[in-house]
C-alpha positions in Angstrom: 14.4 8.8 -29.4 11.7 10.9 -26.6 10.8 13.3 -29.0 9.2 10.9 -31.6 7.5 8.5 -29.1 3.8 9.2 -28.1 4.6 8.5 -24.4 4.6 11.5 -22.2 6.8 9.7 -19.5 9.9 7.4 -19.5 11.4 4.8 -17.0 14.5 5.8 -15.9 17.2 2.9 -15.1 20.2 2.5 -13.0 23.5 1.2 -14.2 22.3 -3.0 -13.8 19.1 -2.3 -15.7 16.7 -1.9 -12.5 14.0 1.1 -12.8 14.8 3.5 -10.1 12.6 6.6 -11.7 10.8 8.0 -14.2 11.2 11.5 -16.4 8.4 13.0 -17.9 8.5 14.8 -21.4 7.1 18.0 -19.8 10.0 17.9 -17.4 12.6 17.6 -20.3 11.0 20.4 -22.4 11.1 22.5 -19.5 14.8 22.1 -19.0 17.1 24.9 -19.8 19.8 24.7 -22.5 22.2 25.3 -20.0 21.0 22.2 -17.9 21.6 20.2 -21.1 24.4 18.0 -19.8 22.7 16.9 -16.6 22.0 13.3 -15.6 18.5 12.2 -16.6 18.2 10.2 -13.3 18.8 13.7 -11.6 15.4 15.2 -13.4 13.4 12.3 -12.5 10.7 11.3 -9.9 12.1 8.3 -7.7 10.1 5.4 -8.5 9.3 3.1 -5.4 10.3 -0.6 -5.8 6.7 -1.6 -5.0 6.0 0.0 -8.5 7.8 -2.4 -9.9 5.8 -5.5 -11.2 6.1 -8.6 -13.1 4.7 -9.2 -16.3 2.2 -12.0 -15.1 0.9 -9.8 -12.1 -2.8 -9.3 -12.5 -3.9 -5.7 -13.7 -6.0 -6.0 -10.6 -3.0 -5.0 -8.5 -2.3 -1.9 -10.3 -5.8 -0.5 -9.9 -5.5 0.9 -6.4 -2.2 2.3 -7.1 -2.2 6.4 -7.6 0.4 7.6 -10.5 3.5 8.5 -9.7 4.1 11.3 -12.2 2.3 11.9 -15.5 0.0 8.8 -15.1 2.6 6.5 -14.8 1.3 3.3 -12.5 4.0 0.9 -12.7 7.1 -0.5 -14.4 6.9 -4.1 -15.6 10.1 -5.9 -15.5 10.7 -9.2 -16.7 12.0 -11.7 -13.8 15.7 -10.3 -12.8 16.7 -7.5 -14.6 15.1 -6.2 -17.9 12.5 -3.8 -18.7 9.7 -4.7 -20.4 7.4 -1.7 -20.2 5.3 0.7 -18.4 1.6 0.9 -17.2 0.0 4.6 -17.5 -3.6 5.3 -16.3 -4.0 5.9 -20.0 -3.5 2.2 -20.3 -5.8 1.0 -17.7 -8.5 3.3 -18.8 -8.3 1.7 -22.1 -8.1 -1.7 -21.0 -11.4 -1.0 -18.6 -13.1 0.7 -21.4 -12.4 -2.5 -24.1 -13.2 -5.1 -21.5 -16.4 -3.4 -20.5 -17.2 -3.3 -24.6 -16.3 -7.2 -24.7 -18.4 -7.8 -21.8 -21.6 -6.1 -23.1 -21.7 -3.2 -20.7 -21.4 0.1 -22.2 -18.1 2.1 -22.2 -17.7 4.8 -19.9 -15.2 7.7 -20.2 
């Protein structure tokens, strides 16, 4: 599934569905075949609970966060358990670019 995705980073969930880390496509691609049976959680970067936000959280709350790995800023979960999605630096860049256009300001890269 990961090979068919445009994403370069994926959240790692524990057995209860809580996000606990993130793994990059680059890390998976560099994995030696002898390690193919290793648990995904062992390959990932740990995710601080502060990186988990609710879907209704304002995007401005994410602007001060530095990426964890490969552009991942936050993992978005529904109330309780249940992954809704992830937010990357590219997502925020596109949002800012589009909002600048809507407000009549020139978009910058």
